[in-house]
C-alpha positions as MATLAB code, in Angstrom:
seq = 'XXXXXXXXXXXXXXXXXXXXXXXXXXXXXXXXXXXXXXXXXXXXXXXXXXXXXXXXXXXXXXXXXXXXXXXXXXXXXXXXXXXXXXXXXXXXXXXXXXXXXXXXXXXXXXXXXXXXXXXXXXXXXXXXXXXXXXXXXXXX';
ca = [
     -23.537   34.662  -51.275;
     -23.432   32.756  -54.573;
     -27.026   32.180  -55.755;
     -27.491   29.795  -58.458;
     -30.772   28.491  -57.603;
     -33.940   30.406  -56.726;
     -37.344   28.758  -55.790;
     -39.917   31.247  -56.399;
     -42.759   29.877  -54.524;
     -46.176   31.525  -55.717;
     -50.151   31.226  -54.763;
     -51.828   33.556  -57.584;
     -51.767   36.491  -55.092;
     -50.822   39.941  -55.932;
     -48.063   39.847  -53.318;
     -46.536   36.342  -54.988;
     -46.838   38.278  -58.365;
     -44.855   41.294  -57.167;
     -42.267   38.619  -55.771;
     -41.904   36.872  -59.146;
     -40.690   40.433  -60.625;
     -37.968   40.573  -57.799;
     -37.030   36.760  -58.238;
     -36.519   37.562  -62.080;
     -34.395   40.519  -61.488;
     -32.305   38.555  -58.979;
     -31.942   35.663  -61.433;
     -30.927   38.034  -63.925;
     -28.232   39.541  -61.860;
     -27.161   36.460  -60.379;
     -27.140   34.193  -63.637;
     -29.393   31.906  -61.606;
     -32.062   29.697  -62.458;
     -35.754   29.917  -61.134;
     -38.019   26.956  -60.069;
     -41.374   28.441  -60.366;
     -43.262   26.440  -57.796;
     -46.988   26.224  -56.413;
     -48.702   23.861  -54.152;
     -52.275   22.759  -53.752;
     -53.478   21.465  -50.409;
     -54.781   17.870  -50.066;
     -58.284   18.222  -48.538;
     -59.982   15.698  -46.703;
     -63.385   15.465  -44.807;
     -64.635   18.838  -43.481;
     -62.115   20.645  -45.181;
     -63.367   20.507  -48.649;
     -66.310   22.978  -48.343;
     -63.908   25.738  -48.065;
     -62.552   25.419  -51.512;
     -64.514   25.699  -55.084;
     -62.114   22.952  -56.431;
     -62.400   20.123  -54.083;
     -61.170   17.072  -56.320;
     -57.234   16.852  -56.585;
     -57.800   16.890  -60.456;
     -59.595   19.983  -60.326;
     -57.090   21.613  -57.852;
     -54.131   20.579  -60.151;
     -55.772   22.246  -63.096;
     -56.479   25.463  -61.030;
     -52.679   25.223  -59.976;
     -51.656   25.096  -63.686;
     -53.663   28.034  -64.242;
     -52.228   29.533  -61.426;
     -48.795   29.509  -62.847;
     -49.394   30.980  -66.113;
     -49.275   34.660  -65.308;
     -46.005   34.046  -63.680;
     -44.465   32.204  -66.724;
     -45.477   34.999  -68.764;
     -43.753   37.436  -66.571;
     -40.557   35.401  -66.178;
     -40.300   34.775  -69.903;
     -40.689   38.589  -70.593;
     -37.849   39.341  -68.074;
     -35.571   36.781  -69.799;
     -35.332   34.510  -66.774;
     -34.432   30.935  -66.836;
     -37.094   28.798  -65.242;
     -38.690   25.431  -65.026;
     -42.242   24.979  -63.178;
     -43.392   22.393  -60.712;
     -46.783   21.747  -59.200;
     -46.871   19.596  -55.830;
     -49.549   18.605  -53.505;
     -49.604   18.609  -49.769;
     -49.008   21.236  -46.888;
     -47.661   24.254  -49.002;
     -45.003   25.309  -46.195;
     -43.793   21.914  -45.956;
     -43.574   21.117  -49.777;
     -41.832   24.257  -50.344;
     -39.051   23.686  -47.794;
     -38.837   20.059  -48.875;
     -38.699   21.231  -52.431;
     -35.994   23.894  -51.352;
     -34.070   21.268  -49.718;
     -34.284   18.636  -52.614;
     -33.145   20.985  -55.288;
     -30.451   22.900  -53.163;
     -32.067   26.285  -53.634;
     -29.816   29.088  -52.580;
     -32.889   31.264  -51.472;
     -36.675   31.122  -51.548;
     -38.692   34.003  -52.742;
     -42.208   34.460  -51.909;
     -44.965   37.074  -51.208;
     -45.500   38.071  -47.682;
     -49.263   37.509  -47.905;
     -51.218   35.343  -49.838;
     -54.938   34.165  -49.327;
     -56.024   37.086  -47.281;
     -56.713   37.351  -43.513;
     -59.623   34.898  -43.206;
     -58.396   32.087  -45.011;
     -54.741   32.866  -43.549;
     -56.168   32.337  -40.155;
     -57.825   29.101  -41.385;
     -54.949   27.653  -43.018;
     -52.014   29.254  -41.029;
     -49.211   31.641  -42.448;
     -47.376   29.893  -45.120;
     -44.896   32.564  -45.176;
     -44.207   32.138  -41.347;
     -43.921   28.400  -41.469;
     -41.381   28.636  -44.441;
     -39.064   31.271  -42.733;
     -39.139   29.083  -39.642;
     -37.979   26.070  -41.284;
     -36.389   26.731  -44.442;
     -32.826   25.461  -45.164;
     -31.708   28.674  -46.994;
     -32.352   32.174  -46.808;
     -36.032   33.608  -47.353;
     -36.837   36.687  -49.353;
     -40.108   37.803  -48.498;
     -41.655   40.572  -50.721;
     -44.252   42.894  -49.710;
];
């Protein structure tokens, strides 16, 4: 398997930070580039009270902050990367971005928001594994 493009999907959780370390190591070994990706949901109506930052502008600003520790980690490890923020359903956006960018592998953490929010929002990791156009490396 030739790996040239890695989509690193992150959400600010400890699991995704751990996944970023693995993605950096894989990128260095394979000579691949990383697309550092995060997505914030578009919330409407009754969904908004579940989140502290309910306006799209506030959620995008939070997403920018979310990417910072990953940018530092990837830079420290010498991994080539670009960053992208999207809005929408996270699993759908991850899969669509992997398809559009020709990703060879998606790297992501096994858990994100936690049990309660995971039940409310569904499992992004599970949905990505089931619908991805490429291999998915789930890091615990």
